[in-house]
N, C-alpha and C positions, 0 to 999 in steps of 0.2 A: 764636503767630503776634499780629502788632502789631493793634491795632483800628484802622482806617480813620475818621479823624473828615471827616464831611461835614455842606454844610449841609443847611437842612429842604427846598430845592429840589431838593440833587443829590439827595438821599434819596426822593422823590418819582418824580425820572426815574428813579432804578435801579428801584426797584419796579413802576412802570408800562410802563416801556422794555422789557418782554418779551414774548412771542407767548401767553402765557396770560390776563396781563390785559389787553393788547390786541385777543384773540378778543373777552373777556365782552365790552368794552366794544364792539365790533364789533356783537356778538349785541343788546345792549341798544339801541343807534342803532337797527338794522334792525327790532327790535318796536316801538321808538316811531314810527320811521317809518310803518311799517304802521299803525300807530294813529290817526295823522293822518291819513293816505290814507282810512281807511275811518271816520274822525267826520267827513270833510270830505264825503265821500259820502254818507253816511248824516245828513247836516244837510240835504243837499237833498231825501233822499226823506221825510222824519221820523222815522226809526228810528235814534236815538243808539246802542244796544245797550250791551253791555260789553266791548266791545274796549278800551278803558282801563284794564281788570283787567288783561291780561296785561304792560301797562308795569309796573303795581306788584308783576305777581309774579315779574316777570325780574330785579326788583333786592330783593323780599324776603328777606327779613327784614328787613333795614337799614331801606329806605324805609316799612315798619310803623311802626317808631318815632319819625318825623315826628308829634307832636303838635297840627298843625295843622289845620282842618277848611277844607271849601269847595276853592276854587282855588289857595289857599297851600298847600296838601297838598302842589300836584302837584311842588313843592321836593324833596321827599319821594323822588322819581325819581332827579333828579340826584346828590343828596346820597348815598342809596344806592348809586347804581352806581360811584360815586367810592371810598367807603370799600371796598365788595366789591372792584373792583379792587386799590386796594392791597392788601388782605389777603390775594388771589390773589396777586398780584407779588411778595407778601415769601414767601410759602409757596413758590413757582416758584423764588426765590432762593437760601430754605434749603436747598430740596432739592438742586439745583443744583451749588451750591458746595459743599456736603457731601459729594457725590457726586466733585468734583473733588478735593477735600482727600481722600478717602478711597484716590482713585487717585493722588495726588500721595506719599501715605504709602507706599502699597502699592509703589510703584515705588523710593521711596527706603531701602524696608526688603529689597529683593531685591538 
């Protein structure tokens, strides 16, 4: 089978445009929205809580690798979400394309 050469943008679209990667990004977005609403409602009552930890945990372990401190450390959340979504998308594509190849080879051998 010939290798398909893709640009980096096409490769990212290939890995991010599947149900597993999009579902993961949707979950991370939902968690981040919940954290934002909780932080906004808690700021009026004076109790900030630990809701922000959930956003970091949803993107762990990649988000924990960002070596920043303070508010700049929040960049680890989108970086972690993006890296893990690409990894999940690559895994999804590998499994589905492998299955399609094995079905095609089985049908050709029959």
